[in-house]
Backbone as CSV, one residue per row, in Angstrom:
resi,resn,N_x,N_y,N_z,CA_x,CA_y,CA_z,C_x,C_y,C_z
1,MET,0.325,-9.218,-18.602,-1.077,-9.219,-18.248,-1.957,-9.119,-19.488
2,SER,-1.361,-8.871,-20.624,-2.171,-8.755,-21.837,-2.843,-10.080,-22.197
3,SER,-2.374,-11.178,-21.595,-2.988,-12.480,-21.862,-4.283,-12.682,-21.079
4,VAL,-4.581,-11.775,-20.145,-5.787,-11.888,-19.318,-6.864,-10.971,-19.890
5,ASP,-8.022,-11.557,-20.201,-9.122,-10.737,-20.705,-9.980,-10.235,-19.548
6,HIS,-10.759,-9.235,-19.815,-11.680,-8.657,-18.824,-10.957,-8.168,-17.566
7,ILE,-9.860,-7.445,-17.767,-9.129,-6.838,-16.657,-9.030,-5.344,-16.954
8,TYR,-9.270,-4.523,-15.938,-9.381,-3.081,-16.160,-8.551,-2.309,-15.145
9,LEU,-7.876,-1.275,-15.620,-7.187,-0.329,-14.750,-8.219,0.674,-14.274
10,ASN,-8.342,0.824,-12.972,-9.296,1.779,-12.415,-8.623,3.127,-12.211
11,GLY,-9.334,4.171,-12.583,-8.797,5.520,-12.440,-8.221,6.031,-13.742
12,HIS,-7.736,7.241,-13.674,-7.156,7.889,-14.846,-5.872,7.169,-15.252
13,PRO,-5.637,6.985,-16.543,-4.439,6.265,-16.973,-3.123,6.993,-16.688
14,GLU,-3.158,8.310,-16.547,-1.925,9.062,-16.333,-1.932,9.883,-15.047
15,LYS,-3.054,10.504,-14.725,-3.137,11.372,-13.545,-3.445,10.519,-12.318
16,ARG,-2.380,9.925,-11.753,-2.548,9.000,-10.643,-1.271,8.961,-9.810
17,LEU,-1.374,8.437,-8.621,-0.192,8.253,-7.794,0.677,7.171,-8.429
18,PRO,1.983,7.381,-8.461,2.844,6.422,-9.149,3.010,5.087,-8.425
19,ASN,2.660,5.028,-7.146,2.893,3.791,-6.396,1.619,2.993,-6.105
20,ASN,0.483,3.430,-6.632,-0.782,2.723,-6.408,-1.391,2.295,-7.735
21,VAL,-1.806,1.040,-7.783,-2.496,0.523,-8.964,-3.711,-0.252,-8.483
22,ASN,-4.877,0.162,-8.927,-6.107,-0.541,-8.607,-6.650,-1.111,-9.904
23,ILE,-6.850,-2.423,-9.912,-7.393,-3.080,-11.094,-8.657,-3.845,-10.714
24,SER,-9.517,-4.032,-11.688,-10.692,-4.884,-11.522,-10.589,-6.020,-12.516
25,ILE,-10.897,-7.206,-12.020,-10.844,-8.405,-12.836,-12.240,-9.011,-12.826
26,GLU,-12.842,-9.042,-13.988,-14.222,-9.528,-14.088,-14.313,-11.032,-13.840
27,TYR,-15.431,-11.436,-13.247,-15.808,-12.829,-13.011,-15.049,-13.506,-11.876
28,VAL,-14.338,-12.739,-11.048,-13.705,-13.280,-9.843,-13.889,-12.279,-8.711
29,GLU,-13.792,-12.753,-7.489,-13.919,-11.894,-6.312,-12.542,-11.400,-5.884
30,GLY,-12.463,-10.130,-5.535,-11.215,-9.554,-5.062,-10.649,-10.289,-3.862
31,GLU,-11.530,-10.705,-2.950,-11.079,-11.431,-1.753,-10.418,-12.757,-2.125
32,SER,-10.931,-13.427,-3.133,-10.334,-14.694,-3.576,-8.953,-14.458,-4.172
33,ILE,-8.841,-13.426,-4.989,-7.541,-13.084,-5.576,-6.558,-12.771,-4.459
34,LEU,-7.005,-11.978,-3.491,-6.168,-11.592,-2.357,-5.629,-12.829,-1.641
35,LEU,-6.485,-13.800,-1.360,-6.061,-15.013,-0.649,-5.048,-15.819,-1.457
36,PHE,-5.299,-15.988,-2.747,-4.370,-16.748,-3.581,-3.024,-16.030,-3.715
37,LEU,-3.048,-14.708,-3.864,-1.793,-13.958,-3.938,-1.039,-14.036,-2.617
38,ASP,-1.766,-13.971,-1.513,-1.141,-14.074,-0.194,-0.406,-15.408,-0.047
39,MET,-0.992,-16.482,-0.556,-0.338,-17.797,-0.492,0.958,-17.829,-1.302
40,LYS,1.081,-16.901,-2.247,2.298,-16.804,-3.057,3.250,-15.724,-2.521
41,GLY,2.926,-15.163,-1.354,3.796,-14.165,-0.740,3.602,-12.757,-1.256
42,ILE,2.486,-12.493,-1.912,2.205,-11.171,-2.480,1.103,-10.519,-1.658
43,ALA,1.405,-9.350,-1.106,0.434,-8.629,-0.276,-0.276,-7.573,-1.108
44,VAL,-1.590,-7.674,-1.166,-2.444,-6.684,-1.831,-3.631,-6.442,-0.916
45,SER,-4.467,-5.498,-1.301,-5.717,-5.309,-0.559,-6.861,-5.319,-1.560
46,SER,-8.052,-5.529,-1.035,-9.220,-5.524,-1.919,-9.986,-4.219,-1.788
47,GLY,-9.381,-3.240,-1.151,-9.992,-1.922,-0.996,-9.165,-1.068,-0.063
48,SER,-9.633,0.131,0.171,-8.920,1.035,1.064,-9.059,0.563,2.502
49,ALA,-8.205,1.057,3.375,-8.272,0.703,4.793,-9.619,1.097,5.386
50,CYS,-10.207,2.167,4.892,-11.502,2.644,5.407,-12.620,1.640,5.176
51,THR,-12.503,0.844,4.113,-13.585,-0.081,3.769,-13.193,-1.535,3.978
52,SER,-12.106,-1.783,4.692,-11.586,-3.145,4.804,-12.545,-4.116,5.477
53,ARG,-13.481,-3.626,6.287,-14.430,-4.526,6.960,-15.761,-4.631,6.224
54,SER,-15.881,-3.950,5.115,-17.144,-3.935,4.380,-17.079,-4.891,3.199
55,LEU,-18.176,-5.556,2.918,-18.253,-6.425,1.747,-18.865,-5.715,0.546
56,LYS,-19.222,-4.442,0.724,-19.795,-3.664,-0.377,-18.706,-3.267,-1.366
57,SER,-19.131,-2.977,-2.581,-18.205,-2.447,-3.580,-17.722,-1.076,-3.142
58,SER,-16.560,-0.707,-3.611,-15.977,0.592,-3.291,-16.859,1.729,-3.806
59,HIS,-17.160,2.677,-2.933,-17.943,3.840,-3.364,-17.141,4.695,-4.339
60,VAL,-15.817,4.648,-4.239,-14.965,5.407,-5.166,-15.066,4.795,-6.562
61,LEU,-14.985,3.477,-6.647,-15.111,2.828,-7.956,-16.492,3.064,-8.546
62,SER,-17.511,3.024,-7.710,-18.874,3.329,-8.179,-18.953,4.750,-8.717
63,ALA,-18.309,5.687,-8.019,-18.347,7.102,-8.418,-17.679,7.345,-9.767
64,ILE,-16.679,6.525,-10.109,-16.024,6.717,-11.408,-16.640,5.836,-12.490
65,GLY,-17.768,5.193,-12.159,-18.531,4.471,-13.167,-18.247,2.988,-13.304
66,VAL,-17.516,2.412,-12.348,-17.246,0.977,-12.419,-18.484,0.221,-11.933
67,ASP,-18.954,-0.704,-12.740,-20.109,-1.530,-12.393,-19.818,-2.311,-11.104
68,ASP,-20.837,-2.463,-10.256,-20.662,-3.162,-8.979,-20.097,-4.571,-9.152
69,ALA,-20.580,-5.300,-10.132,-20.107,-6.669,-10.349,-18.624,-6.689,-10.701
70,VAL,-18.176,-5.715,-11.468,-16.759,-5.616,-11.837,-15.943,-5.150,-10.636
71,ALA,-16.472,-4.193,-9.889,-15.768,-3.654,-8.719,-15.518,-4.725,-7.663
72,GLN,-16.375,-5.747,-7.604,-16.172,-6.837,-6.641,-14.860,-7.575,-6.895
73,GLY,-14.347,-7.493,-8.099,-13.089,-8.145,-8.449,-11.908,-7.201,-8.432
74,SER,-11.986,-6.145,-7.629,-10.887,-5.177,-7.626,-9.858,-5.504,-6.551
75,ILE,-8.607,-5.229,-6.885,-7.507,-5.348,-5.930,-6.600,-4.137,-6.088
76,LEU,-5.968,-3.784,-4.986,-5.112,-2.603,-4.934,-3.686,-3.023,-4.634
77,PHE,-2.778,-2.616,-5.500,-1.350,-2.817,-5.288,-0.760,-1.492,-4.824
78,SER,-0.042,-1.517,-3.724,0.663,-0.329,-3.239,2.143,-0.666,-3.192
79,LEU,2.917,0.058,-3.967,4.349,-0.202,-4.042,5.105,0.718,-3.099
80,GLY,6.181,0.200,-2.540,7.013,0.985,-1.640,8.455,0.982,-2.097
81,ILE,9.281,1.637,-1.335,10.692,1.793,-1.688,11.423,0.455,-1.750
82,ASP,10.943,-0.535,-1.016,11.598,-1.841,-0.994,11.182,-2.751,-2.144
83,ASN,10.184,-2.352,-2.911,9.769,-3.164,-4.053,10.720,-2.955,-5.217
84,SER,11.042,-4.045,-5.889,11.970,-3.991,-7.018,11.253,-4.392,-8.307
85,GLU,11.952,-4.245,-9.398,11.406,-4.675,-10.688,11.137,-6.183,-10.673
86,GLU,11.990,-6.929,-9.956,11.792,-8.376,-9.839,10.483,-8.698,-9.118
87,HIS,10.133,-7.909,-8.101,8.861,-8.110,-7.400,7.684,-7.920,-8.365
88,ILE,7.770,-6.877,-9.169,6.697,-6.590,-10.126,6.591,-7.713,-11.156
89,GLU,7.731,-8.178,-11.650,7.731,-9.287,-12.611,7.114,-10.540,-11.991
90,TYR,7.413,-10.786,-10.712,6.846,-11.945,-10.015,5.319,-11.851,-9.974
91,VAL,4.804,-10.679,-9.679,3.349,-10.482,-9.663,2.772,-10.734,-11.054
92,LEU,3.410,-10.175,-12.074,2.911,-10.323,-13.443,2.937,-11.773,-13.924
93,GLU,3.857,-12.582,-13.393,3.913,-14.004,-13.734,2.921,-14.826,-12.909
94,THR,2.690,-14.403,-11.675,1.883,-15.171,-10.731,0.388,-14.935,-10.894
95,LEU,-0.011,-13.723,-11.213,-1.429,-13.371,-11.247,-2.238,-14.081,-12.344
96,PRO,-1.779,-14.163,-13.590,-2.611,-14.805,-14.622,-3.041,-16.243,-14.309
97,PRO,-2.148,-17.122,-13.810,-2.625,-18.475,-13.480,-3.652,-18.493,-12.341
98,ILE,-3.539,-17.555,-11.414,-4.514,-17.455,-10.326,-5.877,-17.065,-10.890
99,ILE,-5.888,-16.072,-11.765,-7.148,-15.645,-12.384,-7.765,-16.802,-13.170
100,LYS,-6.938,-17.499,-13.926,-7.426,-18.649,-14.706,-8.066,-19.682,-13.784
101,ARG,-7.396,-19.999,-12.694,-7.920,-21.006,-11.759,-9.248,-20.558,-11.146
102,LEU,-9.310,-19.304,-10.716,-10.541,-18.796,-10.109,-11.686,-18.754,-11.121
103,ARG,-11.374,-18.384,-12.343,-12.421,-18.341,-13.368,-12.927,-19.736,-13.723
104,GLU,-12.067,-20.731,-13.620,-12.510,-22.106,-13.870,-13.566,-22.537,-12.856
105,MET,-13.579,-21.888,-11.690,-14.557,-22.198,-10.646,-15.764,-21.266,-10.687
106,SER,-15.752,-20.301,-11.603,-16.783,-19.269,-11.638,-17.898,-19.596,-12.628
107,PRO,-19.120,-19.798,-12.135,-20.230,-20.020,-13.066,-20.509,-18.786,-13.924
108,LEU,-20.233,-17.596,-13.397,-20.434,-16.371,-14.184,-19.492,-16.339,-15.384
109,TYR,-18.247,-16.730,-15.165,-17.290,-16.753,-16.272,-17.698,-17.814,-17.290
110,GLU,-18.104,-18.962,-16.797,-18.549,-20.043,-17.685,-19.713,-19.579,-18.552
111,ASP,-20.686,-18.895,-17.938,-21.836,-18.378,-18.689,-21.415,-17.345,-19.731
112,SER,-20.391,-16.542,-19.408,-19.950,-15.494,-20.339,-19.264,-16.078,-21.566
113,GLN,-18.767,-17.292,-21.444,-18.047,-17.931,-22.543,-18.962,-18.757,-23.447
114,ALA,-20.204,-18.946,-23.012,-21.148,-19.785,-23.780,-21.682,-19.059,-24.989
């Protein structure tokens, strides 16, 4: 994932649940990432179950200082006992091309590169 710019780990880098990872990816919508990952067989969410019907940014991300525009590009990975290292590697290989494709369609990303 180091090849992807403007990607952020949300929350404390160490004091966190070991099976949850929430990231924000600038210049793309979390819902778009979710749909593209789903087409590749990867299940993620764009927020907690409590906010799944809301289009607003996460109040938790806002509370920890994540800008609303950045929070719109957040996705949550929840790992379980059935997930393997191969599953994680698949996500790490699959996600960067999806982000690249979505950013190619993003006028905000285009403006940021000018």
